[in-house]
PDB file of all heavy atoms in Angstrom:
ATOM      1  N   MET A   1      28.764  -3.844  23.727  1.00  0.00           N
ATOM      2  CA  MET A   1      27.995  -3.578  22.479  1.00  0.00           C
ATOM      3  C   MET A   1      28.085  -2.063  22.097  1.00  0.00           C
ATOM      4  O   MET A   1      28.014  -1.234  22.924  1.00  0.00           O
ATOM      5  CB  MET A   1      26.586  -3.905  22.771  1.00  0.00           C
ATOM      6  CG  MET A   1      26.027  -4.921  21.853  1.00  0.00           C
ATOM      7  SD  MET A   1      24.233  -5.074  22.134  1.00  0.00           S
ATOM      8  CE  MET A   1      24.185  -6.824  21.923  1.00  0.00           C
ATOM      9  N   ASP A   2      28.316  -1.802  20.908  1.00  0.00           N
ATOM     10  CA  ASP A   2      28.343  -0.407  20.458  1.00  0.00           C
ATOM     11  C   ASP A   2      26.957   0.102  20.252  1.00  0.00           C
ATOM     12  O   ASP A   2      25.951  -0.617  20.214  1.00  0.00           O
ATOM     13  CB  ASP A   2      29.272  -0.241  19.274  1.00  0.00           C
ATOM     14  CG  ASP A   2      28.719  -0.940  18.009  1.00  0.00           C
ATOM     15  OD1 ASP A   2      27.513  -1.071  17.852  1.00  0.00           O
ATOM     16  OD2 ASP A   2      29.564  -1.430  17.198  1.00  0.00           O
ATOM     17  N   ALA A   3      26.852   1.417  20.152  1.00  0.00           N
ATOM     18  CA  ALA A   3      25.496   2.045  20.003  1.00  0.00           C
ATOM     19  C   ALA A   3      24.771   1.611  18.806  1.00  0.00           C
ATOM     20  O   ALA A   3      23.564   1.509  18.739  1.00  0.00           O
ATOM     21  CB  ALA A   3      25.652   3.616  19.968  1.00  0.00           C
ATOM     22  N   GLN A   4      25.510   1.168  17.739  1.00  0.00           N
ATOM     23  CA  GLN A   4      24.873   0.781  16.478  1.00  0.00           C
ATOM     24  C   GLN A   4      24.099  -0.540  16.697  1.00  0.00           C
ATOM     25  O   GLN A   4      23.174  -0.811  16.003  1.00  0.00           O
ATOM     26  CB  GLN A   4      25.941   0.570  15.447  1.00  0.00           C
ATOM     27  CG  GLN A   4      25.466   0.601  14.066  1.00  0.00           C
ATOM     28  CD  GLN A   4      26.557   0.670  13.060  1.00  0.00           C
ATOM     29  OE1 GLN A   4      27.725   0.183  13.346  1.00  0.00           O
ATOM     30  NE2 GLN A   4      26.400   1.136  11.888  1.00  0.00           N
ATOM     31  N   HIS A   5      24.567  -1.455  17.618  1.00  0.00           N
ATOM     32  CA  HIS A   5      23.944  -2.703  17.774  1.00  0.00           C
ATOM     33  C   HIS A   5      23.279  -2.867  19.136  1.00  0.00           C
ATOM     34  O   HIS A   5      22.971  -3.950  19.586  1.00  0.00           O
ATOM     35  CB  HIS A   5      25.037  -3.788  17.655  1.00  0.00           C
ATOM     36  CG  HIS A   5      25.607  -3.914  16.236  1.00  0.00           C
ATOM     37  ND1 HIS A   5      26.780  -3.329  15.934  1.00  0.00           N
ATOM     38  CD2 HIS A   5      25.143  -4.440  15.135  1.00  0.00           C
ATOM     39  CE1 HIS A   5      26.956  -3.511  14.644  1.00  0.00           C
ATOM     40  NE2 HIS A   5      26.024  -4.171  14.135  1.00  0.00           N
ATOM     41  N   SER A   6      23.035  -1.761  19.815  1.00  0.00           N
ATOM     42  CA  SER A   6      22.437  -1.923  21.096  1.00  0.00           C
ATOM     43  C   SER A   6      20.938  -2.207  21.023  1.00  0.00           C
ATOM     44  O   SER A   6      20.308  -1.952  20.124  1.00  0.00           O
ATOM     45  CB  SER A   6      22.594  -0.506  21.881  1.00  0.00           C
ATOM     46  OG  SER A   6      21.759   0.463  21.300  1.00  0.00           O
ATOM     47  N   ASP A   7      20.487  -2.943  22.066  1.00  0.00           N
ATOM     48  CA  ASP A   7      19.136  -3.357  22.209  1.00  0.00           C
ATOM     49  C   ASP A   7      18.260  -2.168  22.690  1.00  0.00           C
ATOM     50  O   ASP A   7      18.620  -1.627  23.793  1.00  0.00           O
ATOM     51  CB  ASP A   7      19.000  -4.485  23.160  1.00  0.00           C
ATOM     52  CG  ASP A   7      17.663  -5.062  23.394  1.00  0.00           C
ATOM     53  OD1 ASP A   7      16.686  -4.517  22.765  1.00  0.00           O
ATOM     54  OD2 ASP A   7      17.593  -6.101  24.067  1.00  0.00           O
ATOM     55  N   GLN A   8      17.280  -1.745  21.947  1.00  0.00           N
ATOM     56  CA  GLN A   8      16.509  -0.520  22.374  1.00  0.00           C
ATOM     57  C   GLN A   8      15.781  -0.793  23.679  1.00  0.00           C
ATOM     58  O   GLN A   8      15.493   0.192  24.401  1.00  0.00           O
ATOM     59  CB  GLN A   8      15.530  -0.180  21.274  1.00  0.00           C
ATOM     60  CG  GLN A   8      16.285   0.147  19.904  1.00  0.00           C
ATOM     61  CD  GLN A   8      17.057   1.387  20.059  1.00  0.00           C
ATOM     62  OE1 GLN A   8      16.696   2.387  20.803  1.00  0.00           O
ATOM     63  NE2 GLN A   8      18.319   1.410  19.540  1.00  0.00           N
ATOM     64  N   SER A   9      15.380  -2.017  24.024  1.00  0.00           N
ATOM     65  CA  SER A   9      14.717  -2.215  25.299  1.00  0.00           C
ATOM     66  C   SER A   9      15.576  -2.148  26.420  1.00  0.00           C
ATOM     67  O   SER A   9      15.095  -2.142  27.599  1.00  0.00           O
ATOM     68  CB  SER A   9      13.944  -3.614  25.143  1.00  0.00           C
ATOM     69  OG  SER A   9      14.956  -4.749  25.177  1.00  0.00           O
ATOM     70  N   GLY A  10      16.822  -2.298  26.320  1.00  0.00           N
ATOM     71  CA  GLY A  10      17.848  -2.300  27.406  1.00  0.00           C
ATOM     72  C   GLY A  10      17.991  -3.718  27.988  1.00  0.00           C
ATOM     73  O   GLY A  10      18.694  -3.876  29.013  1.00  0.00           O
ATOM     74  N   MET A  11      17.340  -4.667  27.435  1.00  0.00           N
ATOM     75  CA  MET A  11      17.283  -5.993  28.121  1.00  0.00           C
ATOM     76  C   MET A  11      18.180  -6.977  27.157  1.00  0.00           C
ATOM     77  O   MET A  11      18.073  -6.882  26.020  1.00  0.00           O
ATOM     78  CB  MET A  11      15.900  -6.623  28.054  1.00  0.00           C
ATOM     79  CG  MET A  11      15.833  -7.947  28.818  1.00  0.00           C
ATOM     80  SD  MET A  11      14.157  -8.573  28.929  1.00  0.00           S
ATOM     81  CE  MET A  11      13.375  -7.366  29.995  1.00  0.00           C
ATOM     82  N   GLN A  12      19.059  -7.740  27.855  1.00  0.00           N
ATOM     83  CA  GLN A  12      19.822  -8.720  27.115  1.00  0.00           C
ATOM     84  C   GLN A  12      19.664 -10.138  27.718  1.00  0.00           C
ATOM     85  O   GLN A  12      19.483 -10.104  28.930  1.00  0.00           O
ATOM     86  CB  GLN A  12      21.326  -8.285  27.215  1.00  0.00           C
ATOM     87  CG  GLN A  12      21.625  -6.941  26.556  1.00  0.00           C
ATOM     88  CD  GLN A  12      23.125  -6.673  26.634  1.00  0.00           C
ATOM     89  OE1 GLN A  12      23.861  -7.300  27.214  1.00  0.00           O
ATOM     90  NE2 GLN A  12      23.500  -5.534  26.103  1.00  0.00           N
ATOM     91  N   PHE A  13      19.779 -11.059  26.918  1.00  0.00           N
ATOM     92  CA  PHE A  13      19.710 -12.417  27.393  1.00  0.00           C
ATOM     93  C   PHE A  13      21.000 -13.145  27.015  1.00  0.00           C
ATOM     94  O   PHE A  13      21.567 -12.847  25.956  1.00  0.00           O
ATOM     95  CB  PHE A  13      18.534 -13.170  26.742  1.00  0.00           C
ATOM     96  CG  PHE A  13      17.212 -12.654  27.162  1.00  0.00           C
ATOM     97  CD1 PHE A  13      16.545 -11.710  26.465  1.00  0.00           C
ATOM     98  CD2 PHE A  13      16.544 -13.189  28.372  1.00  0.00           C
ATOM     99  CE1 PHE A  13      15.335 -11.172  26.930  1.00  0.00           C
ATOM    100  CE2 PHE A  13      15.415 -12.708  28.791  1.00  0.00           C
ATOM    101  CZ  PHE A  13      14.746 -11.744  28.075  1.00  0.00           C
ATOM    102  N   GLY A  14      21.454 -14.099  27.776  1.00  0.00           N
ATOM    103  CA  GLY A  14      22.543 -14.943  27.476  1.00  0.00           C
ATOM    104  C   GLY A  14      22.167 -16.355  27.484  1.00  0.00           C
ATOM    105  O   GLY A  14      21.228 -16.814  28.132  1.00  0.00           O
ATOM    106  N   LEU A  15      22.879 -17.129  26.718  1.00  0.00           N
ATOM    107  CA  LEU A  15      22.616 -18.635  26.509  1.00  0.00           C
ATOM    108  C   LEU A  15      23.883 -19.278  26.562  1.00  0.00           C
ATOM    109  O   LEU A  15      24.837 -18.944  25.856  1.00  0.00           O
ATOM    110  CB  LEU A  15      21.840 -18.920  25.251  1.00  0.00           C
ATOM    111  CG  LEU A  15      21.512 -20.378  24.973  1.00  0.00           C
ATOM    112  CD1 LEU A  15      20.457 -20.870  25.940  1.00  0.00           C
ATOM    113  CD2 LEU A  15      20.905 -20.397  23.605  1.00  0.00           C
ATOM    114  N   MET A  16      24.090 -20.295  27.481  1.00  0.00           N
ATOM    115  CA  MET A  16      25.225 -20.966  27.568  1.00  0.00           C
ATOM    116  C   MET A  16      24.950 -22.505  27.688  1.00  0.00           C
ATOM    117  O   MET A  16      24.016 -22.863  28.420  1.00  0.00           O
ATOM    118  CB  MET A  16      26.084 -20.631  28.812  1.00  0.00           C
ATOM    119  CG  MET A  16      27.469 -21.240  28.881  1.00  0.00           C
ATOM    120  SD  MET A  16      28.267 -20.816  30.334  1.00  0.00           S
ATOM    121  CE  MET A  16      28.483 -22.510  31.043  1.00  0.00           C
ATOM    122  N   SER A  17      25.729 -23.285  26.955  1.00  0.00           N
ATOM    123  CA  SER A  17      25.563 -24.748  27.182  1.00  0.00           C
ATOM    124  C   SER A  17      26.905 -25.419  27.007  1.00  0.00           C
ATOM    125  O   SER A  17      27.741 -25.015  26.312  1.00  0.00           O
ATOM    126  CB  SER A  17      24.639 -25.308  26.112  1.00  0.00           C
ATOM    127  OG  SER A  17      24.683 -26.743  26.109  1.00  0.00           O
ATOM    128  N   VAL A  18      27.158 -26.386  27.971  1.00  0.00           N
ATOM    129  CA  VAL A  18      28.329 -27.138  27.836  1.00  0.00           C
ATOM    130  C   VAL A  18      28.163 -28.493  27.247  1.00  0.00           C
ATOM    131  O   VAL A  18      29.025 -29.350  27.122  1.00  0.00           O
ATOM    132  CB  VAL A  18      29.059 -27.323  29.234  1.00  0.00           C
ATOM    133  CG1 VAL A  18      29.531 -25.964  29.758  1.00  0.00           C
ATOM    134  CG2 VAL A  18      28.118 -27.908  30.265  1.00  0.00           C
ATOM    135  N   SER A  19      26.886 -28.761  26.875  1.00  0.00           N
ATOM    136  CA  SER A  19      26.470 -29.941  26.099  1.00  0.00           C
ATOM    137  C   SER A  19      26.982 -31.222  26.840  1.00  0.00           C
ATOM    138  O   SER A  19      27.628 -32.068  26.352  1.00  0.00           O
ATOM    139  CB  SER A  19      27.060 -29.947  24.713  1.00  0.00           C
ATOM    140  OG  SER A  19      26.404 -30.950  23.923  1.00  0.00           O
ATOM    141  N   ASP A  20      26.635 -31.261  28.172  1.00  0.00           N
ATOM    142  CA  ASP A  20      27.063 -32.379  29.033  1.00  0.00           C
ATOM    143  C   ASP A  20      26.546 -33.778  28.537  1.00  0.00           C
ATOM    144  O   ASP A  20      25.528 -33.874  27.814  1.00  0.00           O
ATOM    145  CB  ASP A  20      26.417 -32.236  30.453  1.00  0.00           C
ATOM    146  CG  ASP A  20      27.116 -31.295  31.332  1.00  0.00           C
ATOM    147  OD1 ASP A  20      28.336 -31.092  30.987  1.00  0.00           O
ATOM    148  OD2 ASP A  20      26.567 -30.845  32.281  1.00  0.00           O
ATOM    149  N   ILE A  21      27.400 -34.767  28.789  1.00  0.00           N
ATOM    150  CA  ILE A  21      27.014 -36.080  28.420  1.00  0.00           C
ATOM    151  C   ILE A  21      26.533 -36.805  29.712  1.00  0.00           C
ATOM    152  O   ILE A  21      27.315 -37.477  30.487  1.00  0.00           O
ATOM    153  CB  ILE A  21      28.308 -36.727  27.899  1.00  0.00           C
ATOM    154  CG1 ILE A  21      28.892 -36.091  26.736  1.00  0.00           C
ATOM    155  CG2 ILE A  21      27.937 -38.248  27.555  1.00  0.00           C
ATOM    156  CD1 ILE A  21      30.163 -36.749  26.193  1.00  0.00           C
ATOM    157  N   THR A  22      25.333 -36.513  30.084  1.00  0.00           N
ATOM    158  CA  THR A  22      24.715 -36.988  31.221  1.00  0.00           C
ATOM    159  C   THR A  22      23.373 -37.725  30.911  1.00  0.00           C
ATOM    160  O   THR A  22      22.709 -37.326  30.003  1.00  0.00           O
ATOM    161  CB  THR A  22      24.450 -35.954  32.334  1.00  0.00           C
ATOM    162  OG1 THR A  22      23.663 -34.930  31.785  1.00  0.00           O
ATOM    163  CG2 THR A  22      25.695 -35.299  32.741  1.00  0.00           C
ATOM    164  N   GLN A  23      23.043 -38.595  31.732  1.00  0.00           N
ATOM    165  CA  GLN A  23      21.758 -39.250  31.564  1.00  0.00           C
ATOM    166  C   GLN A  23      20.546 -38.421  31.948  1.00  0.00           C
ATOM    167  O   GLN A  23      20.682 -37.660  32.810  1.00  0.00           O
ATOM    168  CB  GLN A  23      21.673 -40.604  32.484  1.00  0.00           C
ATOM    169  CG  GLN A  23      22.601 -41.698  32.048  1.00  0.00           C
ATOM    170  CD  GLN A  23      22.454 -42.867  33.001  1.00  0.00           C
ATOM    171  OE1 GLN A  23      21.960 -42.775  34.131  1.00  0.00           O
ATOM    172  NE2 GLN A  23      22.941 -44.015  32.486  1.00  0.00           N
ATOM    173  N   ASP A  24      19.477 -38.533  31.226  1.00  0.00           N
ATOM    174  CA  ASP A  24      18.249 -37.877  31.468  1.00  0.00           C
ATOM    175  C   ASP A  24      17.844 -38.498  32.812  1.00  0.00           C
ATOM    176  O   ASP A  24      17.670 -39.629  32.953  1.00  0.00           O
ATOM    177  CB  ASP A  24      17.227 -38.160  30.380  1.00  0.00           C
ATOM    178  CG  ASP A  24      15.925 -37.407  30.658  1.00  0.00           C
ATOM    179  OD1 ASP A  24      15.334 -37.613  31.781  1.00  0.00           O
ATOM    180  OD2 ASP A  24      15.440 -36.726  29.699  1.00  0.00           O
ATOM    181  N   PRO A  25      17.528 -37.621  33.842  1.00  0.00           N
ATOM    182  CA  PRO A  25      17.180 -38.108  35.160  1.00  0.00           C
ATOM    183  C   PRO A  25      15.816 -38.852  35.190  1.00  0.00           C
ATOM    184  O   PRO A  25      15.633 -39.632  36.017  1.00  0.00           O
ATOM    185  CB  PRO A  25      17.176 -36.872  36.045  1.00  0.00           C
ATOM    186  CG  PRO A  25      17.048 -35.766  35.078  1.00  0.00           C
ATOM    187  CD  PRO A  25      17.693 -36.164  33.785  1.00  0.00           C
ATOM    188  N   THR A  26      14.946 -38.588  34.170  1.00  0.00           N
ATOM    189  CA  THR A  26      13.626 -39.135  34.290  1.00  0.00           C
ATOM    190  C   THR A  26      13.595 -40.506  33.386  1.00  0.00           C
ATOM    191  O   THR A  26      12.859 -41.379  33.817  1.00  0.00           O
ATOM    192  CB  THR A  26      12.545 -38.187  33.672  1.00  0.00           C
ATOM    193  OG1 THR A  26      12.985 -37.886  32.326  1.00  0.00           O
ATOM    194  CG2 THR A  26      12.385 -36.951  34.562  1.00  0.00           C
ATOM    195  N   THR A  27      14.409 -40.616  32.342  1.00  0.00           N
ATOM    196  CA  THR A  27      14.343 -41.758  31.575  1.00  0.00           C
ATOM    197  C   THR A  27      15.588 -42.785  31.705  1.00  0.00           C
ATOM    198  O   THR A  27      15.584 -43.861  31.403  1.00  0.00           O
ATOM    199  CB  THR A  27      14.269 -41.395  30.057  1.00  0.00           C
ATOM    200  OG1 THR A  27      15.445 -40.671  29.645  1.00  0.00           O
ATOM    201  CG2 THR A  27      13.059 -40.590  29.737  1.00  0.00           C
ATOM    202  N   GLY A  28      16.747 -42.070  32.209  1.00  0.00           N
ATOM    203  CA  GLY A  28      18.036 -42.842  32.379  1.00  0.00           C
ATOM    204  C   GLY A  28      18.739 -42.980  31.011  1.00  0.00           C
ATOM    205  O   GLY A  28      19.791 -43.638  30.921  1.00  0.00           O
ATOM    206  N   VAL A  29      18.263 -42.333  29.936  1.00  0.00           N
ATOM    207  CA  VAL A  29      18.814 -42.431  28.635  1.00  0.00           C
ATOM    208  C   VAL A  29      19.874 -41.307  28.472  1.00  0.00           C
ATOM    209  O   VAL A  29      19.634 -40.175  28.846  1.00  0.00           O
ATOM    210  CB  VAL A  29      17.733 -42.309  27.520  1.00  0.00           C
ATOM    211  CG1 VAL A  29      18.349 -42.311  26.154  1.00  0.00           C
ATOM    212  CG2 VAL A  29      16.742 -43.486  27.658  1.00  0.00           C
ATOM    213  N   THR A  30      21.014 -41.764  27.970  1.00  0.00           N
ATOM    214  CA  THR A  30      22.148 -40.776  27.641  1.00  0.00           C
ATOM    215  C   THR A  30      21.889 -40.265  26.138  1.00  0.00           C
ATOM    216  O   THR A  30      21.940 -41.107  25.304  1.00  0.00           O
ATOM    217  CB  THR A  30      23.471 -41.390  27.818  1.00  0.00           C
ATOM    218  OG1 THR A  30      23.573 -41.836  29.190  1.00  0.00           O
ATOM    219  CG2 THR A  30      24.553 -40.304  27.560  1.00  0.00           C
ATOM    220  N   PRO A  31      21.746 -38.995  25.916  1.00  0.00           N
ATOM    221  CA  PRO A  31      21.572 -38.506  24.588  1.00  0.00           C
ATOM    222  C   PRO A  31      22.795 -38.761  23.711  1.00  0.00           C
ATOM    223  O   PRO A  31      23.954 -38.697  24.219  1.00  0.00           O
ATOM    224  CB  PRO A  31      21.181 -37.010  24.712  1.00  0.00           C
ATOM    225  CG  PRO A  31      21.654 -36.670  26.073  1.00  0.00           C
ATOM    226  CD  PRO A  31      21.769 -37.867  26.848  1.00  0.00           C
ATOM    227  N   SER A  32      22.528 -38.976  22.396  1.00  0.00           N
ATOM    228  CA  SER A  32      23.713 -39.219  21.483  1.00  0.00           C
ATOM    229  C   SER A  32      24.375 -37.821  21.198  1.00  0.00           C
ATOM    230  O   SER A  32      23.795 -36.724  21.497  1.00  0.00           O
ATOM    231  CB  SER A  32      23.283 -39.780  20.175  1.00  0.00           C
ATOM    232  OG  SER A  32      22.454 -38.894  19.441  1.00  0.00           O
ATOM    233  N   GLU A  33      25.623 -37.801  20.583  1.00  0.00           N
ATOM    234  CA  GLU A  33      26.187 -36.660  20.233  1.00  0.00           C
ATOM    235  C   GLU A  33      25.287 -35.849  19.342  1.00  0.00           C
ATOM    236  O   GLU A  33      25.192 -34.578  19.426  1.00  0.00           O
ATOM    237  CB  GLU A  33      27.608 -36.899  19.555  1.00  0.00           C
ATOM    238  CG  GLU A  33      28.388 -35.744  19.141  1.00  0.00           C
ATOM    239  CD  GLU A  33      29.702 -36.108  18.613  1.00  0.00           C
ATOM    240  OE1 GLU A  33      30.341 -37.041  19.009  1.00  0.00           O
ATOM    241  OE2 GLU A  33      30.190 -35.259  17.811  1.00  0.00           O
ATOM    242  N   ARG A  34      24.672 -36.484  18.343  1.00  0.00           N
ATOM    243  CA  ARG A  34      23.798 -35.813  17.378  1.00  0.00           C
ATOM    244  C   ARG A  34      22.597 -35.113  18.151  1.00  0.00           C
ATOM    245  O   ARG A  34      22.329 -33.920  17.851  1.00  0.00           O
ATOM    246  CB  ARG A  34      23.278 -36.817  16.380  1.00  0.00           C
ATOM    247  CG  ARG A  34      22.302 -36.251  15.331  1.00  0.00           C
ATOM    248  CD  ARG A  34      21.668 -37.300  14.481  1.00  0.00           C
ATOM    249  NE  ARG A  34      20.681 -36.984  13.689  1.00  0.00           N
ATOM    250  CZ  ARG A  34      20.924 -36.293  12.443  1.00  0.00           C
ATOM    251  NH1 ARG A  34      22.049 -36.262  12.015  1.00  0.00           N
ATOM    252  NH2 ARG A  34      19.767 -35.964  11.727  1.00  0.00           N
ATOM    253  N   GLU A  35      22.113 -35.803  19.173  1.00  0.00           N
ATOM    254  CA  GLU A  35      20.974 -35.244  19.863  1.00  0.00           C
ATOM    255  C   GLU A  35      21.380 -34.077  20.708  1.00  0.00           C
ATOM    256  O   GLU A  35      20.686 -33.030  20.757  1.00  0.00           O
ATOM    257  CB  GLU A  35      20.310 -36.374  20.786  1.00  0.00           C
ATOM    258  CG  GLU A  35      19.610 -37.425  20.058  1.00  0.00           C
ATOM    259  CD  GLU A  35      19.175 -38.541  20.963  1.00  0.00           C
ATOM    260  OE1 GLU A  35      20.023 -38.960  21.900  1.00  0.00           O
ATOM    261  OE2 GLU A  35      18.164 -39.187  20.730  1.00  0.00           O
ATOM    262  N   ARG A  36      22.609 -34.131  21.304  1.00  0.00           N
ATOM    263  CA  ARG A  36      23.075 -32.978  22.056  1.00  0.00           C
ATOM    264  C   ARG A  36      23.378 -31.821  21.209  1.00  0.00           C
ATOM    265  O   ARG A  36      23.012 -30.584  21.489  1.00  0.00           O
ATOM    266  CB  ARG A  36      24.363 -33.340  22.833  1.00  0.00           C
ATOM    267  CG  ARG A  36      24.059 -34.362  23.856  1.00  0.00           C
ATOM    268  CD  ARG A  36      25.304 -34.566  24.782  1.00  0.00           C
ATOM    269  NE  ARG A  36      26.591 -34.623  24.149  1.00  0.00           N
ATOM    270  CZ  ARG A  36      27.127 -35.780  23.645  1.00  0.00           C
ATOM    271  NH1 ARG A  36      26.539 -36.878  23.757  1.00  0.00           N
ATOM    272  NH2 ARG A  36      28.360 -35.724  23.092  1.00  0.00           N
ATOM    273  N   ILE A  37      23.942 -31.999  19.995  1.00  0.00           N
ATOM    274  CA  ILE A  37      24.171 -30.912  19.049  1.00  0.00           C
ATOM    275  C   ILE A  37      22.897 -30.355  18.573  1.00  0.00           C
ATOM    276  O   ILE A  37      22.775 -29.073  18.541  1.00  0.00           O
ATOM    277  CB  ILE A  37      25.121 -31.380  17.868  1.00  0.00           C
ATOM    278  CG1 ILE A  37      26.513 -31.760  18.334  1.00  0.00           C
ATOM    279  CG2 ILE A  37      25.147 -30.322  16.805  1.00  0.00           C
ATOM    280  CD1 ILE A  37      27.403 -32.430  17.334  1.00  0.00           C
ATOM    281  N   GLN A  38      21.974 -31.151  18.212  1.00  0.00           N
ATOM    282  CA  GLN A  38      20.646 -30.669  17.761  1.00  0.00           C
ATOM    283  C   GLN A  38      19.935 -29.842  18.861  1.00  0.00           C
ATOM    284  O   GLN A  38      19.268 -28.771  18.643  1.00  0.00           O
ATOM    285  CB  GLN A  38      19.766 -31.803  17.367  1.00  0.00           C
ATOM    286  CG  GLN A  38      18.384 -31.306  16.744  1.00  0.00           C
ATOM    287  CD  GLN A  38      18.573 -30.555  15.511  1.00  0.00           C
ATOM    288  OE1 GLN A  38      19.342 -30.831  14.650  1.00  0.00           O
ATOM    289  NE2 GLN A  38      17.900 -29.307  15.490  1.00  0.00           N
ATOM    290  N   ALA A  39      20.070 -30.235  20.135  1.00  0.00           N
ATOM    291  CA  ALA A  39      19.497 -29.492  21.274  1.00  0.00           C
ATOM    292  C   ALA A  39      20.082 -28.079  21.338  1.00  0.00           C
ATOM    293  O   ALA A  39      19.387 -27.132  21.504  1.00  0.00           O
ATOM    294  CB  ALA A  39      19.620 -30.289  22.572  1.00  0.00           C
ATOM    295  N   VAL A  40      21.350 -28.015  21.163  1.00  0.00           N
ATOM    296  CA  VAL A  40      22.062 -26.701  21.215  1.00  0.00           C
ATOM    297  C   VAL A  40      21.627 -25.791  20.119  1.00  0.00           C
ATOM    298  O   VAL A  40      21.369 -24.603  20.261  1.00  0.00           O
ATOM    299  CB  VAL A  40      23.639 -26.939  21.258  1.00  0.00           C
ATOM    300  CG1 VAL A  40      24.363 -25.482  21.092  1.00  0.00           C
ATOM    301  CG2 VAL A  40      24.101 -27.548  22.538  1.00  0.00           C
ATOM    302  N   VAL A  41      21.530 -26.427  18.939  1.00  0.00           N
ATOM    303  CA  VAL A  41      21.110 -25.627  17.716  1.00  0.00           C
ATOM    304  C   VAL A  41      19.707 -25.159  17.923  1.00  0.00           C
ATOM    305  O   VAL A  41      19.335 -24.029  17.604  1.00  0.00           O
ATOM    306  CB  VAL A  41      21.239 -26.515  16.395  1.00  0.00           C
ATOM    307  CG1 VAL A  41      20.514 -25.830  15.225  1.00  0.00           C
ATOM    308  CG2 VAL A  41      22.672 -26.790  16.100  1.00  0.00           C
ATOM    309  N   THR A  42      18.844 -25.924  18.445  1.00  0.00           N
ATOM    310  CA  THR A  42      17.463 -25.598  18.717  1.00  0.00           C
ATOM    311  C   THR A  42      17.356 -24.427  19.701  1.00  0.00           C
ATOM    312  O   THR A  42      16.650 -23.434  19.489  1.00  0.00           O
ATOM    313  CB  THR A  42      16.664 -26.783  19.263  1.00  0.00           C
ATOM    314  OG1 THR A  42      16.608 -27.804  18.227  1.00  0.00           O
ATOM    315  CG2 THR A  42      15.259 -26.344  19.550  1.00  0.00           C
ATOM    316  N   MET A  43      18.099 -24.566  20.765  1.00  0.00           N
ATOM    317  CA  MET A  43      18.174 -23.412  21.784  1.00  0.00           C
ATOM    318  C   MET A  43      18.708 -22.111  21.164  1.00  0.00           C
ATOM    319  O   MET A  43      18.191 -21.058  21.427  1.00  0.00           O
ATOM    320  CB  MET A  43      19.040 -23.790  22.937  1.00  0.00           C
ATOM    321  CG  MET A  43      18.474 -24.802  23.911  1.00  0.00           C
ATOM    322  SD  MET A  43      19.336 -25.027  25.420  1.00  0.00           S
ATOM    323  CE  MET A  43      20.790 -26.021  24.776  1.00  0.00           C
ATOM    324  N   ALA A  44      19.681 -22.238  20.294  1.00  0.00           N
ATOM    325  CA  ALA A  44      20.288 -21.075  19.583  1.00  0.00           C
ATOM    326  C   ALA A  44      19.176 -20.448  18.674  1.00  0.00           C
ATOM    327  O   ALA A  44      19.054 -19.165  18.659  1.00  0.00           O
ATOM    328  CB  ALA A  44      21.544 -21.405  18.850  1.00  0.00           C
ATOM    329  N   LYS A  45      18.432 -21.212  17.992  1.00  0.00           N
ATOM    330  CA  LYS A  45      17.404 -20.686  17.073  1.00  0.00           C
ATOM    331  C   LYS A  45      16.271 -20.007  17.940  1.00  0.00           C
ATOM    332  O   LYS A  45      15.890 -18.945  17.554  1.00  0.00           O
ATOM    333  CB  LYS A  45      16.816 -21.831  16.257  1.00  0.00           C
ATOM    334  CG  LYS A  45      17.663 -22.327  15.118  1.00  0.00           C
ATOM    335  CD  LYS A  45      17.094 -23.365  14.360  1.00  0.00           C
ATOM    336  CE  LYS A  45      17.898 -23.929  13.275  1.00  0.00           C
ATOM    337  NZ  LYS A  45      17.338 -24.991  12.470  1.00  0.00           N
ATOM    338  N   HIS A  46      15.866 -20.592  19.036  1.00  0.00           N
ATOM    339  CA  HIS A  46      14.966 -19.923  19.879  1.00  0.00           C
ATOM    340  C   HIS A  46      15.411 -18.556  20.406  1.00  0.00           C
ATOM    341  O   HIS A  46      14.713 -17.686  20.576  1.00  0.00           O
ATOM    342  CB  HIS A  46      14.528 -20.918  20.989  1.00  0.00           C
ATOM    343  CG  HIS A  46      13.580 -21.949  20.636  1.00  0.00           C
ATOM    344  ND1 HIS A  46      12.299 -21.810  20.092  1.00  0.00           N
ATOM    345  CD2 HIS A  46      13.778 -23.295  20.562  1.00  0.00           C
ATOM    346  CE1 HIS A  46      11.716 -22.927  19.782  1.00  0.00           C
ATOM    347  NE2 HIS A  46      12.626 -23.871  20.008  1.00  0.00           N
ATOM    348  N   ALA A  47      16.671 -18.622  20.899  1.00  0.00           N
ATOM    349  CA  ALA A  47      17.326 -17.384  21.408  1.00  0.00           C
ATOM    350  C   ALA A  47      17.326 -16.350  20.242  1.00  0.00           C
ATOM    351  O   ALA A  47      16.996 -15.145  20.530  1.00  0.00           O
ATOM    352  CB  ALA A  47      18.745 -17.608  21.877  1.00  0.00           C
ATOM    353  N   GLU A  48      17.742 -16.691  19.071  1.00  0.00           N
ATOM    354  CA  GLU A  48      17.634 -15.693  17.951  1.00  0.00           C
ATOM    355  C   GLU A  48      16.321 -15.232  17.622  1.00  0.00           C
ATOM    356  O   GLU A  48      16.120 -14.050  17.509  1.00  0.00           O
ATOM    357  CB  GLU A  48      18.333 -16.409  16.709  1.00  0.00           C
ATOM    358  CG  GLU A  48      18.459 -15.491  15.538  1.00  0.00           C
ATOM    359  CD  GLU A  48      19.425 -14.332  15.728  1.00  0.00           C
ATOM    360  OE1 GLU A  48      20.417 -14.465  16.487  1.00  0.00           O
ATOM    361  OE2 GLU A  48      19.250 -13.341  15.035  1.00  0.00           O
ATOM    362  N   ASP A  49      15.323 -16.089  17.652  1.00  0.00           N
ATOM    363  CA  ASP A  49      13.957 -15.674  17.465  1.00  0.00           C
ATOM    364  C   ASP A  49      13.475 -14.680  18.571  1.00  0.00           C
ATOM    365  O   ASP A  49      12.696 -13.823  18.244  1.00  0.00           O
ATOM    366  CB  ASP A  49      12.979 -16.883  17.400  1.00  0.00           C
ATOM    367  CG  ASP A  49      13.238 -17.741  16.142  1.00  0.00           C
ATOM    368  OD1 ASP A  49      13.857 -17.231  15.212  1.00  0.00           O
ATOM    369  OD2 ASP A  49      12.757 -18.900  16.160  1.00  0.00           O
ATOM    370  N   ALA A  50      13.944 -14.856  19.712  1.00  0.00           N
ATOM    371  CA  ALA A  50      13.565 -14.040  20.837  1.00  0.00           C
ATOM    372  C   ALA A  50      14.227 -12.637  20.785  1.00  0.00           C
ATOM    373  O   ALA A  50      13.837 -11.698  21.467  1.00  0.00           O
ATOM    374  CB  ALA A  50      13.915 -14.657  22.171  1.00  0.00           C
ATOM    375  N   GLY A  51      15.239 -12.585  19.927  1.00  0.00           N
ATOM    376  CA  GLY A  51      15.837 -11.216  19.687  1.00  0.00           C
ATOM    377  C   GLY A  51      17.153 -11.150  20.454  1.00  0.00           C
ATOM    378  O   GLY A  51      17.705 -10.231  20.652  1.00  0.00           O
TER     379      GLY A  51
END
């Protein structure tokens, strides 16, 4: 990161998802492609909101 875009607090967070096609261990339900994409978008929005 260059100085122009550096985080003033010195703290950085990373978010990674491989959008696995696995069953939910509690329900046994496999999420649809739409549900997996929506979950990734939701996580990205929360990460953006957190700064």
